[in-house]
C-alpha positions in Angstrom: 33.1 15.0 6.5 35.5 12.8 4.6 35.3 12.2 0.9 33.0 9.3 0.2 34.7 6.4 -1.6 33.9 6.3 -5.4 33.9 3.1 -7.5 34.8 4.5 -10.9 32.7 3.5 -13.9 34.4 1.9 -16.9 34.9 4.9 -19.3 33.3 3.0 -22.1 30.2 2.4 -20.0 29.5 6.1 -19.3 26.3 7.3 -20.8 25.9 9.9 -23.5 24.7 13.2 -22.0 21.7 14.9 -23.6 22.6 17.5 -26.3 21.8 21.1 -25.7 18.2 21.8 -26.6 17.2 18.1 -26.5 13.8 17.5 -24.9 14.4 16.0 -21.5 11.0 15.0 -20.4 10.7 14.0 -16.7 12.2 10.9 -15.1 13.4 9.3 -18.3 17.1 9.9 -18.2 19.5 9.0 -15.3 23.1 9.9 -14.7 26.2 7.6 -14.3 26.4 7.2 -10.6 24.4 6.5 -7.4 25.1 7.2 -3.7 24.4 4.2 -1.5 24.3 3.7 2.3 23.5 0.5 4.2 21.8 0.0 7.6 22.2 -3.0 9.8 20.6 -3.4 13.2 23.3 -3.1 15.8 25.7 -1.3 13.5 23.6 1.6 12.3 24.2 3.4 9.0 27.4 2.0 7.3 29.3 1.5 4.1 28.7 4.9 2.4 29.9 4.8 -1.2 29.3 6.2 -4.7 29.0 3.5 -7.4 28.1 3.3 -11.1 24.4 3.4 -11.8 23.2 -0.2 -12.0 20.3 -2.4 -11.0 20.2 -3.0 -7.3 20.5 -6.6 -6.2 17.4 -7.6 -4.1 16.3 -10.9 -2.6 12.8 -11.9 -3.7 11.8 -12.0 0.0 13.0 -8.4 0.6 10.5 -6.9 3.0 9.9 -3.8 0.9 8.4 -6.0 -1.8 5.9 -7.6 0.5 5.1 -5.1 3.2 6.0 -1.7 1.7 8.6 -0.2 4.1 9.8 2.6 1.8 10.1 6.3 1.9 11.4 8.7 -0.7 12.0 12.4 -1.6 12.3 14.6 -4.6 14.3 17.8 -5.0 16.3 19.6 -7.7 19.7 21.1 -8.4 19.7 24.3 -10.5 22.5 25.8 -12.7 22.8 29.5 -12.3 23.8 31.9 -15.1 27.4 32.0 -13.7 27.6 28.2 -14.0 27.3 27.5 -10.2 24.9 24.8 -9.0 22.5 25.3 -6.1 19.9 23.3 -4.2 16.5 24.7 -3.0 15.9 24.2 0.7 17.4 20.7 0.7 17.5 20.2 4.5 13.7 20.4 4.5 13.5 17.4 2.2 15.8 15.2 4.3 14.0 16.4 7.5 10.7 15.4 5.9 12.2 12.1 4.9 13.0 11.4 8.5 9.5 12.1 9.5 8.2 9.7 6.9 10.7 7.1 8.0 9.5 7.4 11.6 6.0 6.7 10.5 7.1 3.6 8.6 9.3 2.3 11.5 12.5 3.0 9.4 15.7 4.3 11.2 16.3 8.0 10.7 19.2 9.4 8.7 21.8 11.9 9.7 20.5 14.9 7.7 23.8 16.7 7.4 25.6 13.6 6.3 23.2 12.6 3.6 22.9 16.2 2.4 26.7 16.4 2.0 26.8 13.0 0.4 24.2 14.2 -2.1 26.3 17.3 -2.8 29.4 15.1 -3.4 27.3 13.0 -5.9 26.2 16.1 -7.7 29.7 17.4 -7.9 30.8 14.2 -9.5 27.9 14.5 -12.0 28.0 18.3 -12.4 28.2 18.1 -16.2 24.7 16.5 -16.1 23.1 19.6 -14.6 21.4 21.2 -17.6 21.5 24.9 -18.4 18.4 25.1 -20.7 15.7 27.4 -19.4 13.2 25.5 -17.2 15.5 22.5 -16.9 17.2 21.1 -13.7 18.8 18.0 -12.2 16.1 16.0 -10.4 17.3 14.2 -7.2 15.5 11.1 -5.9 16.6 9.8 -2.5 15.0 6.5 -1.7 15.0 4.3 1.4 13.9 0.7 1.3 13.7 -2.3 3.7 15.9 -5.0 2.1 16.0 -7.7 4.7 15.0 -11.1 3.3 12.1 -12.3 5.4 8.4 -13.1 5.2 5.9 -12.2 7.9 4.7 -8.7 8.7 7.6 -7.2 10.7 10.0 -4.3 11.0 13.1 -4.9 8.9 16.5 -5.1 10.5 18.2 -4.0 7.3 17.8 -1.1 4.9 19.3 0.5 1.8 19.4 4.3 1.2 20.3 5.5 -2.2 20.3 8.7 -4.2 19.8 8.8 -8.0 20.0 11.8 -10.3 18.5 12.7 -13.7 18.2 15.8 -15.9 14.6 16.9 -16.4 12.5 19.5 -18.2 9.0 20.5 -17.4 6.9 18.0 -15.4 3.7 18.7 -17.4 4.1 18.5 -21.2 2.0 21.6 -21.5 4.5 23.5 -19.3 3.3 26.5 -17.2 -0.3 26.5 -18.4 -3.6 25.7 -16.6 -4.3 22.1 -15.7 -7.6 20.4 -15.6 -8.6 18.5 -12.5 -11.3 16.0 -11.7 -12.8 15.7 -8.2 -12.8 12.2 -6.9 -15.9 11.2 -4.9 -15.4 7.5 -5.4 -12.0 7.1 -3.9 -10.1 8.7 -1.0 -6.4 9.4 -0.6 -5.8 9.3 3.1 -7.6 9.3 6.5 -6.5 10.7 9.8 -4.1 8.3 11.5 -3.0 6.9 8.2 0.0 7.5 5.9 -1.2 10.7 4.3 1.6 12.9 5.6 4.3 10.4 4.7 6.0 10.4 1.4 5.8 6.6 0.8 5.0 4.3 -2.1 1.6 3.2 -0.6 0.2 6.7 -1.1 1.1 6.9 -4.7 0.0 3.3 -5.6 -3.3 4.1 -3.8 -3.9 7.1 -6.1 -3.2 5.4 -9.5 -6.7 4.1 -10.2 -8.4 7.5 -9.6 -5.7 9.2 -11.7 -6.2 6.8 -14.6 -9.9 7.3 -14.5 -9.4 11.1 -14.5 -7.0 10.8 -17.5 -9.7 8.8 -19.4 -12.0 11.7 -18.9 -9.4 14.1 -20.3 -8.2 15.5 -17.0 -4.6 16.0 -15.8 -5.0 15.4 -12.1 -7.4 14.3 -9.3 -8.6 16.6 -6.5 -9.0 14.6 -3.3 -11.6 15.2 -0.7 -11.5 14.2 3.0 -12.1 10.6 3.8 -14.9 11.1 6.4 -17.3 13.7 5.0 -16.1 13.8 1.4 -16.6 17.5 1.4 -13.3 19.2 2.5 -10.5 19.7 -0.1 -7.2 18.1 0.7 -4.7 17.7 -2.2 -4.6 17.8 -5.9 -2.8 14.8 -7.5 0.7 14.7 -5.9 0.6 18.4 -5.0 -0.8 20.8 -2.4 -3.7 23.0 -3.5 -4.3 26.7 -2.8 -7.2 29.0 -3.6 -7.2 32.8 -3.9 -10.6 33.9 -2.6 -11.3 37.6 -2.3 -8.1 38.9 -0.6 -7.3 35.6 1.1 -5.0 32.9 0.1 -6.4 29.6 1.5 -4.8 26.2 1.7 -5.9 23.1 3.7 -4.1 22.7 7.0 -1.5 20.1 7.8 -3.6 17.7 9.8 -1.9 14.4 9.1 -3.7 13.6 5.9 -1.7 15.7 3.4 1.9 16.0 2.5 3.7 18.9 4.1 5.0 20.3 0.8 8.2 22.4 0.8 6.9 24.4 -2.2 3.7 24.9 -0.3 5.7 26.3 2.6 7.7 28.5 0.3 4.5 29.9 -1.3 3.1 30.7 2.1 6.3 32.4 3.1 6.3 34.5 0.0 2.7 35.5 0.3 3.1 36.5 3.9 6.2 38.5 3.0 4.0 40.4 0.5 1.6 41.1 3.4 -1.2 39.0 1.9 -3.8 37.4 4.1 -2.9 33.7 4.3 -5.1 31.0 6.0 -4.3 27.4 6.6 -7.8 26.1 7.3 -10.3 23.5 6.3 -12.1 24.6 3.1 -15.1 22.7 1.6 -15.6 22.2 -2.1 -19.0 23.9 -1.6 -17.2 27.0 -0.4 -14.9 26.9 -3.4 -17.8 26.6 -5.8 -19.8 29.3 -4.1 -16.8 31.6 -4.3 -16.5 30.8 -8.0 -20.2 31.5 -8.6 -20.1 34.8 -6.8 -16.8 35.9 -8.5 -14.8 35.8 -5.3 -12.6 32.9 -6.4 -9.9 34.6 -8.4 -7.4 31.7 -8.8 -6.7 28.1 -7.9 -3.3 26.5 -8.2 -1.2 23.5 -7.0 2.3 23.6 -5.7 5.0 21.0 -5.7 8.7 20.4 -6.4 8.2 18.9 -9.9 6.1 21.6 -11.5 6.5 24.4 -8.8 3.2 26.1 -9.5 0.4 24.5 -11.6 -2.6 26.9 -12.2 -6.0 25.2 -12.3 -8.1 26.2 -15.2 -10.9 23.7 -15.1 -12.6 21.7 -12.4 -15.0 18.7 -13.0 -17.3 17.9 -10.1 -20.3 15.6 -10.3 -20.1 15.8 -14.1 -20.3 19.6 -14.2 -17.4 21.5 -15.6 -16.3 24.8 -13.8 -13.9 27.2 -15.4 -11.6 29.1 -13.0 -10.2 32.5 -14.1 -11.6 31.8 -17.6 -9.2 28.9 -17.9 -6.2 31.3 -17.8 -3.1 31.7 -15.7 -3.8 34.1 -12.9 -1.5 37.0 -11.8 -0.9 35.6 -8.3 0.1 32.1 -9.7 2.3 33.8 -12.2 4.0 36.1 -9.6 4.6 33.1 -7.3 6.0 31.0 -10.1 8.3 33.8 -11.3 9.6 34.5 -7.8 10.3 30.9 -6.8 11.8 30.0 -10.1 13.7 33.3 -10.2 15.2 32.5 -6.7 16.0 28.9 -7.7 17.9 29.9 -10.8 19.7 32.8 -9.2 17.9 35.5 -11.2 16.1 37.0 -8.2 17.6 37.9 -4.8 17.0 35.2 -2.2 15.7 37.0 0.9 15.1 33.8 2.9 18.4 32.0 2.5 16.7 29.2 0.7 19.5 28.4 -1.8 22.3 26.0 -0.8 25.5 26.1 -3.0 26.8 22.8 -4.3 29.7 23.9 -6.4 
C-alpha cells in the first residue's frame, strides 16, 4: 500500500499534548490529524488522505442528518513498556463495521486498506499514545451518508473518517463494581431491527432509559428482550456475562445484541481455561434465583471502553440485589488482568490478538 497523502498542519496550530500524569477522561481530547476517505456511486472509495483535525463541512440536507445512515467503531492503541504501539484485534472491528454498513445499505470498506490507513494515522500521531497505566489511544472510525438530498433513500455519497484521542478509564470509579438498573419500560432492540449494528440509532434510542437510571443513582441500564421482557440481552453499551455455579453464561448473538469483540475475547479465554461456557438465553428470573440460592457468583459486562465492568448491584422492580457482596469477583479480575496484560504487552499473547503499529 502506498503512503497516504498528508496535508500538514500549520505548526502553530498543533495542539498541546497532555502532560504526563494529567487526567485524560474519556472522549474529551483529540489529536491533530484525521484520516478521510470519500465514496461516490460509480467511482467507489476514492481520495484517501490525512488532514489536520477540523470541523467537517456538511450540507444541511446531508442524508445522515435526516435518515440516520451511519455506522461507527471503537478500538484502542496501546503503548508497551518497550515503547512499541499495538492494536487489539483490529480486523474484527473493521469486519464488524462492514456488517453494520451492510445493514444500513452503506457500501463496505476494504478492511486491509482502512486498517493500514489507521496505522499510518497512528504512526503520524504516535506521540499522542499515552504511557500512563490504564491509558490508551482511543480510535473512532465513523462512516456517514453525506449526499445532500431529502426523501427517504439510500445515499450515493459517503464519508469515512478516523479520529484519535488519548483516554484514561471509561468509568470515573475505574475497575470497581458498577450499579445497573433493569429497564422494564423501554426496549433496546427487537429481532429484525438494528440491534446487532453499531449505529447511531441504537445509542440515541438508549439515552432516555440511561438518564432515568442515572437519576436513580445507577451507572447503566440492563436491557431485557423486546417481546417477553424477561430474557437478559445487554447492559448499557456492553455485553453481559453471568458466572453461575461452574458455568459462564452470556446471551446468544441472535440479531438483537452487538457482537462484542471483548465478549468474544472473554469467551476465548474462558474456554482456553477449560471453563464451561454457554451462549444461551437466560431470563432475569434465572439470574435472581441463582442469586438467592448462592449459585450466582459474579456478573460483569465486557466492552472495548472499560474491558471488564463487574456488576455489584442490580435494581429490579424497585428491589436492590447485591451481587458478590458488591465486590469485584475473582473471575472478573482474572479476565481483566489477562486481557489488559495482553493488550499492554505484559502477558504472552497466545492467540495472536495483538497487531503491531510501530
